[in-house]
N, C-alpha and C positions, 0 to 999 in steps of 0.2 A: 682194177682189182681193189685199189684203195677206196674208191667210191663204193664199191659193192660191200667191202668189209665195214666201212663206216655206216652205211645204211643198215646193214644187218645188225651191227652192234647197237645202233640207236633203237632198233626194233626190240632187241633183247631187253634193253633197259626199260623201255616204255611198257612192254607187255609184262615185264616183271612187276612194275608198279601197278599195272592193271590187275594182275593176279593177286598181289598183296591187298589191294583195295577190295577186291571181290571176297577174299578170305576174311577181311575185316568186317565186311557186311554180314557174312555168314556167321561169324563169331558173335556178332551183336544182334542177331535176329530176334532174341528175346529180351534185349536190353530196353527198359522202359525209356521212352523219349528219344531213342536213337533214330536218326534220319539216314537212310541209305545214301551212300556216296557213289559218285560217278567220275570216272576218269575221262577227261576231255583231251583228245589227241589233236595235234596240229603238225603240219609239215615244217621241217627245219628250213632255214634260209638256203635257197638253192645256190649251186656253184655256177659261175658264168665262164664258159670256155669258148672264147671267141664269140661266134654268133649263136652258140648252143648253150642252153640252160640245162644243167643236170641236177636232178634232185639230190638232197643231202640226207634224206631219211625222215624220221618222225621224232617228235618229242611230246612229253606230257605237258599240255598247256595249263591244266588245272585239275585239281581233285575237289569237286564241288558237292555240296549237299543237294539232294533232290528235295526241294522245299518250296512251299507256296505260302507266302506271308498272309494272304487273304484267308486261306483255309485254316492256318494256324490261329489267326485272330478269331475266326468263327468258333474254333474248338475252345479257346479260352473263355469266350463269352458264354458258350453253352455250358461249360464246366461251372462257371460262377453262378449261372441261373439255376442249374440243377442242384448244386450244393445248398443254395439258399432255400429253395422250396422243400428239399429233402429234410433239412434241419427244422424248418417250420412245421412240416408234417409230423415229424417225430414228437415235437413238443405239443402240438395241437392235439394229437392222439391221446396223450396223457391227460390233458385237460378234459377232453371229451369223455374218456373213460371214468373220470372222477365224478362228473356231473350227470351223466346219462344212464348210470346203472339203474335198472328197473327196480331193484330191491334196496340198494343202498344210496341211490341218488336223492337229490333234494326234494324232488316231486313226491317220491314215496314217503319221505319223512314228514312232509307237510300234510299229506293225505292221512297218515296215521294220527297225526296230532289233531286235525280238524274232526276226524271220526271220533276221537276220544271225547272231544267237546260235545258232540252229539249224544254220547253216552250219558254225560251229566245232564243234558237237557231232557233225556228220557226219564231220569230219576234224580232230580236235583238234591234230594236229601241223602243220597247214597255216598258214603265215605269212600267205598272201594272205587266207585266211578270217578270220584274226584282225585283219588290217589293215582288212578290210571292216567287221568288227564295230566297231572303234574309229572308223572313218569315220562309221558310222551313229549311234554314240553321240555323236559330235561334232555330227552333223546334228540329233539329238534335242535336245541342249543348245542348239544355235542356234535350233531351233524354239521351245523354251521361252523363250529370250531374246527372240525376235521377238514372241511373244505378249505377253510382259511389256512390250516397247516399245510395242506397239499399245494395251495397256491404259493405259500411261502417257500415250500420245498422246490417247486418249479422255479421260483425266482432265484434261489440259491444255485440250482442247476444251471440256469442261464448265466449267472455270474461266473461259475466255473468254466462254462463253455467260452464265454467272452475272454476271460483271463488266459485260458489255454490257447485260444486262437491268436490273441495278441502276442503271446510268447512265440508261437510258431511263425507268425508273420515276421517278427523281428529276426528270427533265425534265417528264414528264407530270404529276407531283404539283404542280410549280411552276405549270404551265399551269392546272390545276384551281384552285389557290389564287388565281392572278391573275384568273381568270374569276369566282371567288367574290367577290372584292373589287369588281369592276365590277357584279355582280348586286346585291350589298348596297347599293352606292352608288345604283344606279338605283332600287331599291325604296325606299330612304330618301328620295330626292328627289322621285320621281314617283309612288310607290305602285304601280308596275307593274314587271314583269320583262321585259327584252327577250327575245323568243323566240329570236332568233339566238344570243344568248349561252348560253341554255339548251341549244340544239342543240350548240354547240361544247363545252360542258362534258360533255354526255352522250357525245359522240364521244370525248373525252379519257378518260372513265371506261371506255368500251368498250375503248379501246386499252390502258388499264391492266389490264383483265381479260385481255387477250391475253397480258400479261406475268406477271401474278400475280393470284390470286383475291382479290377485295376485298369489303368490306361498306361500303355508303354509307348515311349517315343525313342526311336533310334537316333543316336547322335553321329556326327561325322567321324568321330574317332572309333566307331564301332561299339561304343557303350550304349546302354539302354537306360533311360530315365523312367522311373515308375511313379505314378500318381494314384491317389485314392480320393474318394469322396468328391468334394467340389474343387479338386485340383491340388490337394495337399500333397507335397512331395514326400515320397517314401525312400526312393533311391535316386541319387544324382551322381552319375559316374561311379566312382569307387567310394562314395560317401553315402551313409544311410542316416535317415532321420528316425529316431526311435519312436515307436508307438507304445504308449503306456496304458495300463488298466488302472483307473483312478476312481475314488469314491465320489458319488454324486454330492454336490455341495449342499443339497437339501436333505438327502437321505443317505447316510454313510454306508448302509447295507446294500446300496444299489451301485453296481459297477458301470462306469462309463469308459469310453475310449477317447484318448487324448494323444495329441502329437507333442513330443518333447521339443520345446522351443529354446532349450538351454537354461533360460531363467524362469521357466514355468511351463505349464501345460495348457494347451488349447483343446477343449473338448470338441470332438467332431462326430459324436455318436449319431446325431440327427442327419448327417450328410452321407453316411456310409450305406452301401447297398451291395447285394450280391455276395456269394460265398456263404459259408456256414456262419461267419460272424454277422453278416448282414441279415441272415435268416433269424439268428438269435435275437438281435436287436429289434427286428421288425415284429417278431412274436411278442416280445416282452412289452414294447412300447405300444403295441396294438392290441391284440386279442387278450393277452394276460391282464394288462391294466384295465381294459374295458370289462373283462369278466369280474375282476376284483371289485370294481366300482359298482357294477350292476348287482352283483351278489350282495354288496353292502346296502344298496338301495332296497333290495328285497328284504334284507334283515331288518332294516329300519321300518319298513311298511308292516311287517309281521309284528314286531315288538310294539310299535306305536299304536296300531289298531287294537291289539290285545289289551294293552295298558289302558287306553282311553275307554274301551268298552267295559273293562272290569271295574274301573272307577265309577262307571255309570250305574253300577248295581249295588246290591246289599248282600253281604256274605251270610253264612249260617249263624253267626253271632249277632247279626243285626247291625253290623258296622258297614260303612261305605267301603267299597272294594279298593284295593291298593294295586300297585303295579305288579305285573307278572314277570316281566323281563326288564333288565337294565337297558337303557338306550344311550349308547356312547355318543359324545359330541363329535363333530367333524374334526379331522386332523389338519393341523397347520404346521408346516415345516418352515423354519427360517434358514437362510443361507448361512453357512459357516463363515462366509466372508463379510457378513454384515458388520458395520463399524459401531452400530448402536446395540444396546442390550435389550431393546424393545421386543416384547413378545406380542403375538397375536392370538386371540381366541375366537372361537366361532360356535354358533349353535343353529340348529334348524328351526325355522319359524313356520314353514309351510311345506310339508313333505310332498304334496302333490306337484310342487313346482321344482323340486330337486331333480337335476338332470344326471348328477354323478360325474359331470365333466370337471376336470381339475383346472384350477385357475392360477396362473403365474402373475405375481404382482411386483412391480418395480417402482421405486421412488427416486425421482431425479433431483430431489432437494426442495421442490415446490409443489409437485403434483404426482399423483399415482397413475400408472398405466397398467392395464389388465390384458392378459393374453391367455388363450387356450394352451395349456401345457403340451397337449398332444401334437398340435400342428403349428403353434406359434402365431396363430391369427389373433388380431385384436378382439377383445370382448367388450361389447357395449351393454348399456342398460344398468350399470352400477350406480346406485344412489348412496347418499350419505357421505360424511367426511372421514369416517374411519375412527372417530373417537368413541369412547364408551357411551357418551350421551347421544351421539349421532353415528351409529355404526354403519359400515357399508352394508348394502342389501343387494343380493343377486340370487336369482333363481331359488327363492325359498330359504336362503341362508343369510344370516347376518354375522359379520365378523368385524372386530375392532382391535385397536392397539392400546396397550396399557401405558404407552409413553410416546415420546417424540422419536420419529424415525430420522435416520441420517441419509444423505444423498448416496445412492448406490445400494441401499438396503433392498433385499428381495425376500419374498415369501411365496410359498405354494400352498394353496387351499385345496385339500382333497376331501370333499364333503362326506363321502361314503367309504373311504378306504379302510378305516379301522372298525367299521360297524360289524362286520362278520365275526372278527376275532373277539370283539368286545361284547357281543350279545351273550348275556348270562341270565339264568332264571333266578329271580330274587324271592319269589313266593314259594315257601316250603310247607305252609300249613294248608291241608286240603280244605279246611273250613273257610279259608280266605278267598276261595273262588266265589265271586259274586254272581250267583245264578239268577237271583231275583232282581227285578227292577228296583231302582233306588226309591222311586215314589209311586204313588197310585192315586187315582181320582175316584171321587164318590159323588153321587147325586143325593141332594138333601131328601130325607125321608118324608118331609112335609110338603115337598114341591107339588104344585097343582097344575103347572104348565106341562107342555110336551117337550121341554128342552132336555138335552142330553149332553154328556161330556165324554170325550174319548179317553182311552188310557194315555197316560203320560209317556212322552219320549224324551229322555234326558239328552239334551244337546250341548250342555256345558257342565260337565261333572265337577269343574273347578269352582263353580259359583258357591260362595260361602253360605248362601241362603237356600241351597238346593233342597235340604230336608225340612225346611221350615213349613209350618202349616199355612195354607192359603185358603181364604174364604172369599168366594165370588158370590156377591149378592146382587140380584137384579132389582133396580129401582123402578123400572117399568119394562115394557116389552122390548125396548130398543137401547136401554142404558143399564150399565152395571158398575159396581165399585169393587175394589179389591181390599180386603181386610179393613173395611169401613172407610176407605179413603178413595178419593178420586171419582171421576165420572167418565166412563168409557163407552163409546158407541159399539153396539153389538151388530156384527154382520155374520150370519150363519155360515159355517163351513170354512171360516178363515183360520189359518194357523195362528195361535197365540203363544207367546213366550213369557213365562214368569219364573224368575229364580233358576234359570237354566233348564226349565221344563217346557216342552212343547206339547200342545194339545189343541183340540178343536171342540168348539161348542156348536151344537146344531139344534134344530127344532124351534119351538115358540115358547120360551119361558115367559112367566108373568112376574109382576112385582112381588118380592118376598121369596122367590125361589133362590135356593142356595146350591152351589157346587163347591166341592172341597178337593184340595190337593195336599198330600202329606207324606211323611216317611212310610215306606212299605214295611211296616213291622209285622213280625210273626208270619213271614212269607216263606216258610220252609219249602213249600211245594211249588212256588212260583218259578217259572223257567223263562220268563220273558227276556231277561238280559243274556242268559246263556245261549239262547237261540240266536241272538244278535252276534255273540262271540263266534258261534259256529258259522254264521253267514259272512263273517269278515273276510273269508277266503276270496269271495267274489265281489267285495266292495271295490269300487273304482277309486283307488287311493293314489295312483301314480299318473304321471304325464297329464297333469291338469285335470284329473278326475276321469280319465278315459281308460285306464289300464288297472286291472286287479292284480293281486299277488299271484294268483294262478296264471293269469295271462303273462305276467312278467317272467315267471319261472319257465313256462313253456317257450316264451320268446328267447330267453337266455339259452336254454338247452338247444333249441332249434338253431339259433345263430351259431353256436359253437359247432353243432353237427354240420351245418352248411359250410362253415369255415374249414373244418377238418376235411370234409369231402372235397371241397374246392382245392385244398392243399394237396390232397391225394391225387386228384386229377391233374393238377399242375405238375406234380412230381412225375407222374407217368408220362405226361406230354414232354416234359423237359428231358426225362430219361431217354425217350425215343429220339428226341432231337440230338441229344449228346451222342447216342449210339450211332446215328446216321452221320453226324459231323465227324466223329472219330473214324468211322469207316472211310469217309472221303479223305481225311487226312492220311490214314494208313495207306490208302490206295495210291497216294502221291509219294509219301515219304517212307512208308514201311518197307521192310525187307521181304521180298518174295523169294523163297528158297528155290523154287523151280526156275525162276528167272536167273538167280545167281548161279545155279548149277549150269544153266545154258551158257552164261557168260564165262564161267570157269572153263568149260570145255572149249569155247571159242578162243579165249585168250591162251589156253594151253596149246592149242593147235597153232595159233599164230606164233607163240614163243618157240615151238618146235620147228616151225618153218623158218623162223629167223635164225635159229641155231644151225639148221641145215645150210642156210645161205652162208652163214659164218664159216662153217666147215668147208664148203665148196670154195669160198674165197681164199681160205687158208691153203687148200690143196693147190689151187691155181698159182698162188704166190710161191709155194714150195717148188712146183714144176718150173716156174720161171727162174727161180734162183738156181735150180739144177742145170739149166741151160747155159749158165755162165761159169760153171765149174770146169 
C-alpha cells in the first residue's frame, strides 16, 4: 500500500506539473518569441525487495523548450536580410520618384530647355523667344537645385535612420546582456536555465537582426556573445560595448557608425551589413552617392557646353557671348583630424574624362596614396606632385595643396558632388544670348580663281585674337600668306585653324586671290551659333567623348529604375523566404492550441487516474488499520 500510495502521489505531482506547463503554453500562445515547453517524464529509482524490483513511480525529469538552433539561426538571418532590402527599397523608391517623374523629372526639364533654344534659332531677333529661353534655363537650374535638395533630404533621412538604429541596437544589446546575467546566475545556483529567459533573449537577438546582421556564440555559462561587422564585439557576457553615431571626419553632416573603445571611436560603417542599419548604409554609400555624383556630372556637362558655345557667338549688341550658367569647382573635404592647416583646391580640366568617382588621399609624411572612397581600392594614374606649380592630375581633374601637409593628413576629392546644388543661371539679359556665330568668312570680290572658303567654326572662344580680321592672300596656286606674313602650303579640303577659328579652303585659287575672316557684325538674323547650342544635348561630352547629356540622363534614370526594381524583387523574395522560415520555426517552437488541448485532456485524465489510485490506496490503508482495532 505504501508503494501504491507513493507511486500515485508521484504521478499526482508530475501530472500537476504537466498541467501547469500546458496551461503556461496556452496562456502564451500569442506571446511573441515564446517557445512551447514540454514536460519530460522519467521513472524514479526503483525499490529492491530481495530479488524483486518494484517501481517507485514517476518524476519530472525536465521542463524543456521545443527549440531548434538551426531553424532559429535561419530565422535570424532571414530577418536581417529582409530588413536590409526592405529599407533599401523604401529609400530607392523615393529616389526613383524624384528623378523619373515624366512631367517634373530631369529629362522633361532638359527637353523644355533645349526646345526653347530651338525657338530662338527659329527667330534669333525675337526678345520674347530669348526671354522664354532664359526662363527655361532658370527652370532647369531650379530643377537641378530641387533634385539636389531632395538628395540632401534623403541624406538627412538616412542620418536619422542610422542614429535611431544605433540607439535601438544599444538598448537591445543592454537587454541581451541583462538577460545573460540572469541566465548565468540561474545556471550557477540551480544548474538549470529558465526557459522563459531563453525565449526573451532569443527575441532580443531576433530584434537585433532586424536592425543589424549579427553573429552570436553561446558560452559555457549559458550566456551569448554577440558580434557585428568583421567581428566587432557588441555583447560579451553581461557586458556591452556601446555603438555610437558619429560625424564623418570629412563631412560633419554625414553620420557614421562607430564602436566605443573607451578612449575613442572606431568607425565600422564599411563593415556592417544586414538589418535596417545595413540597408541604410548600403543605400547611402552606394546608390545615393552614385546618383549625386552622376547628377553633378550631368550638371557640369550642361553648364560647360552651354557656356562654351555661347562664348563662341555674338549677342544682339555685337559683343562676344558670356557664360549662361555658373560652373562650380570640385569639392575637396579635409579631415578634421589633420594636424596641418593645409587646404586643397581642385578644378576640372577635361570634362570628358571626369568619372565622378570620389578619391581618398592619405599622406604618410613622404608620399601620397590614393584610394577609391567607395570601395577602398588603390587608385592609379595620378600624376604631378600636388603643388600649385605641379598639381595632381587624375581623370580630367587637377588638384593642389596651398602648403605643406603633415604625416597622417587626409583629404577626399569629390569632383561632381557640389555641382548640382551650385548650378546657377548668371545670364539675365535676353540680348546676351549669342545666337550669331562670332566670326564669318568672305571671298574676295576680285578673285578670279575657283577657290572657296567655308563658314568659320569657333573652336577656341578664349583666343584673344578671335575677332581680329584675317586676310588670306594666295601667292600662287599652292602657297598663301596670312595678313601679309608667312608662306603656307595649300592643300584643298584641309581643316585650318587661325585665331580660334576653324575653316576649310577648297577649289583652285590663283595668285592674288583673297579670303577674309572677321567679326560677324550686324548679324541679327544669324542663327549659326544658337543651332549649335540647341544641338549640345546630343554632343558626346562625357565618358571620353562617347556619351551625350541625354544619354547620361537616360542612363541615370534607367540605372535608378533598375536598382529600385531589383530592390523590390529582392524584398519580395526575402519576404517570402522570411515567411517560410518563420513558418518552419513556428512549426517547431510555436504553440498549437489543438495539440495543447489534447495534452490538457490527456494530463487531466492521468491526474484523475492518479487521484483515484491515491484514494484506493488510502481506503486499503484505512481497512488495514481497522483490522487491528
